[in-house]
N, C-alpha and C positions, 0 to 999 in steps of 0.2 A: 211438217203431215204428209206430206206422199212421200216422203224419201222412209215413214214408218211402213206408211204402207203397203211400200213395196216390198219390204222387210217383211212382215207378216205376214204379204201373199208367199213369200221365199221361202215361210216357216211352213206352209201347205202347200205347198208345189205337188201338182198330180194327185191329191186325194180327194179334188169334187168341190169344193166352197173357195167363196170368194169371201176375203174382210171390207167391209164396208165401213167399219169406224174401231179408234184403236182408243181408249183410255187410260194414261200411265198414272199409276198413283204410287205413293212413295213404298207401299210394299205390294200390290198386285198391279197388275196388267190386266185387262178386258178388254177383251175383242168382243165384237160382233160380225159373225157370218152369218153364209147363209150356204143353200145347197145350190150347185151349177148342173146338177143332172135333171136331163131333162125328163127319161124314167126309172121306175125302184122297179125288182118283182116283189111280187107277193110271197112272203112267206108261207102261204097254205099250197097254194098252187104254182107257183112262178110264174104267173103269167106280169107280165110287163104291164103300167099304166104311168099316164103320165098325169091323169085326171084330177084335178087336187081337192077335195074336199075341204080340207082347211087347215089351218095355222094354228102351231105354241111354240114356247117358247120351253128349250132347254140350255141346262148349265151344266157344265163341261170341268170341269179340272183338267188341263194340261201339266207339262214337262217345264218347271221356273227354267226364267229366261234371267241373268243377270242378278240371281238373289230376289227376283221375286215371283209371286205367285201366279199365273196365269190361268184365264177365265176364258171359258168358249160359251159368249151369248148366241145360242145356236136355235135360229129363222130355221125350225123346221117342220115338216110338210105330213099332211097326212091324207093318202090317197084314196081313191074311190078304186075296187079291184073289177075288170070288166069281164071275170070267168062269172057266168052268171053258175054253173054251178059248185064255184068255191063258198064254202060256208064263210070265208071273212064280205063282208060288206067295203072293210074299210080299211087300210092298214097303217103304221106309222115309217114312215121310210130311214129304213140306216144307211148310212154312207161309208163306204169301203176303207177301209183302214184308219177310220176314226172315232165312229160310233158303234154301239150293239146296245140289246135289247135293255131298257131298266138301268144299264151303267149310269155312275156318273164321271166317272173319268174317262179320259179317251184312250185309244187303244196304245196307244205307244207310251202312255203314263202309266197305264195298266202293267204293260211288259218290264217296263222299269222294277218298276215295283216287285214284281214277282220274285226278276233278279236278285235284288236285294232283298228278298226273304229266305231264298234257294241260299246267298252267302252268310247270310248273318241271323236269320228264324227273326222273332217277334220283338222284342225288346230292345236287342241293338240294332235291328232294323227299323224299328221307329226312331232311335235316339239320331241316329244317319240323317234320316228324311225328316227331321227336324232343320238340323243344321242346311240341308240342301233345299229350306226353302219350300217343305211337301207335308202338309198333313196330316199326320193318317197313325191312326193305335196301331198296339202291337197285334190285338184280335181279328183285326182288318188283314193285316200281314199274313196273317195265320191261316186266316180263310181263302187268300187266293190264294197259298197253299196246296188247300185241301181241294183246290176246285181245278190241279192242274191233273193232267189223264195221267195214268195210271201206265208209265211203260213196259211193255211188255217185253220178257226177259229173254234173251236169245241164248245160243248155244253156250253152255255152262261146261265145257270139259276139268275145269278146276274146281271144286266148289268146298267153300270154306262152312264149316255150321259150328252155331254157339250158343248157350242160352242168353239171357239177359232179363230181370227182374220188371215185372210190371208192378206189383207188389211185393216187396222185398218179404220173404219166408213165408209167401203166400202164393201169386199167385206169376208165373214163370210162362215166356214164348222162345222159340226159337228164329234167329235170326240166320240167313241164308248168305255168301257175299261169296262173288266171282272173284278169282285170287290172281284173276289175271288187269282186271280194270279197278278191282278195290272197292267195286261200287253194289251196294247190297241190290238181291235179286227176288227174296221173297220174305214173308215176315210167316210162320208159321204159331197155328194160337196155342200150342204146349208145347212141350218138350219130350214127348210121349216115343218110343221107338217106331211103334204105330203108322204115328201120321207124318214123322220123316219118315218111312219105305215108302209110302203113298205117293210123296210128294218124288222120291225117287223112281220109281216105276214112270209116271210121267217124263223124267225126261233120260233118256237111257245116253244121250250121251257121255253122261257121268264117268271120269275114268280118275282121277284124283280124288278124292275125300278129307279134307285137313281138319282136324276133331282133337277136342279135348281129350281126356280120360272116362270122359262119362258110359256108362253102360249102355244106356239108353242111343245114345250117337252109336256105335258099336253095333248092336243088335239090328237097328234102323238099316243101317248103312250094308250089313251082311243079308239078309232081305231084302230091300228095294234095288241094291246096286251090288249082287255080286262079282262082277266085272273090273267093278273099282278097285282099286288100291288104298289101304287106310291107311296116312301118316299122323306124325304130332307135328302141330303147328309149331313157329319158332317161337313163343312164350311157355308151352311145356316144353319143348327140349331146354331152352336155360333154365328152367326152373328144377326138370329131375335132375340136371350138371349139377348144380348149386345143390342141391340134395348128396348127391353122390360124391362129393368132393367134401361135403360138412360130415359126412358118416365117416372119410378115409379119413380126413386130420383128426376127430375125435377118437379114431383107433388109435394112432398114433401123436395124441399128443404128449404124449409125457417124452416122447424121444425129440419131438419140436422145444421142451423145456432146456433141454441137455445143452451148453452153448461147448463149439467146437473148440478145441484146445488151441494155441498157438504152434506152428511148427519149427523145428530148432532154427534155430539162429535170430527168430524172433524176440525183440525186446515186451514189444507192446501186443494186449490182447485184445482184438475189433468184435465188439458186440455183432453175433452172426443169429441172434434168436429170433426168430420171427416176429415181426412188427418192431424189433430195437432199432433199425437199420432204414434209414430212405434209400428212395430208388438209386442214389451214387453213392450211398456205403457210407454214411456218414450217423453217426451214432443219434439217435434223436435228441432234443434237449428235456424232453420230458421224462424219458427213460431213465436219464441220466441224473437229471433231480430225484426222480424216486428213488433210484440206486444210493444217491450221495443220504440222503433220509433215514432211508431203511438201514444205512450206515449206523447213524448218531443215531439214533433211535435204543436200537441193538448195544452200544457203547453204553448210552445211559443207564440201559437195563440192569446191565451187567455191573453197574459201581453202583447199583442199587436203586436209584430213585422210583419214584413211582410215576403210574402212569399221566395223573395228574401233573405234576410236578413236571414233566418232560412234556406236555403241551402248554403248558406257560410257559417253557424257555425257549419252546421251539416256533410257538404261536402257531400251532395246529390244535385240534378239536379230539378231544379224548378218542373220540371214535375211530379217527385216523389214526394217532399213538398203538391201538387194541390192533 
């Protein structure tokens, strides 16, 4: 048991608590701990006090060990504030790096769960926590995310802007992304040009605005950041290129259907129509089989056979033969 206690003391080294008892269970490890700090600061006035008013028990969940849940039975102190001008008569002691007010988990476990929620979200994070011997729900993980402070946006010279649907077909908002870090910078309540322009006026460092072809973003960028250069994002560049190629191919579709004739001295004619050969220049099996069936059907039509008879003979549907 002495080795177990020394191991438990190692887990909380430098925290300011002492492990008094360790109880090992099949699925849980319970540690009875108490504070070793002589005094604590009053949260109201900052006056340090070591005068004990009373003791009470706190139960805290900690990070799992060897696939077992860890519970801390903390013997907490309520201290008397010695400052007569302070509104608080007593206050609960908080152990640095271990506890905070009204918390049911240690700070280390809360930080670990917050990281899981950031990477996986609510439902997937709760599933992973279950495998890690931590009992927590998806809603609790989402509350940990909402409790995080909103980071202040830094300088954003290259800004990406796009809309997204809060409620498809009814409510739309605007998301702003830093193109250097690929992190969201801000979310605007709507997608109007005025709202976007007001945000840009507060960020004169913007030099490039990457947007789609929406007129509201164009007008907002002109009004709020006339010094910025407006460019199209990669998706719309490829989309515009695909539309242009499709229009060109559509205009020259008749030319693409005409096969090239073989040069003099060649006995065979290789198919060169678009889609009839693979990347190595070999005829595609489906194209060759389709041409063969087309020839067989027309031979039987010239012979006077009906479509139903041709379909029955070649084991095809009448629609395919037609």
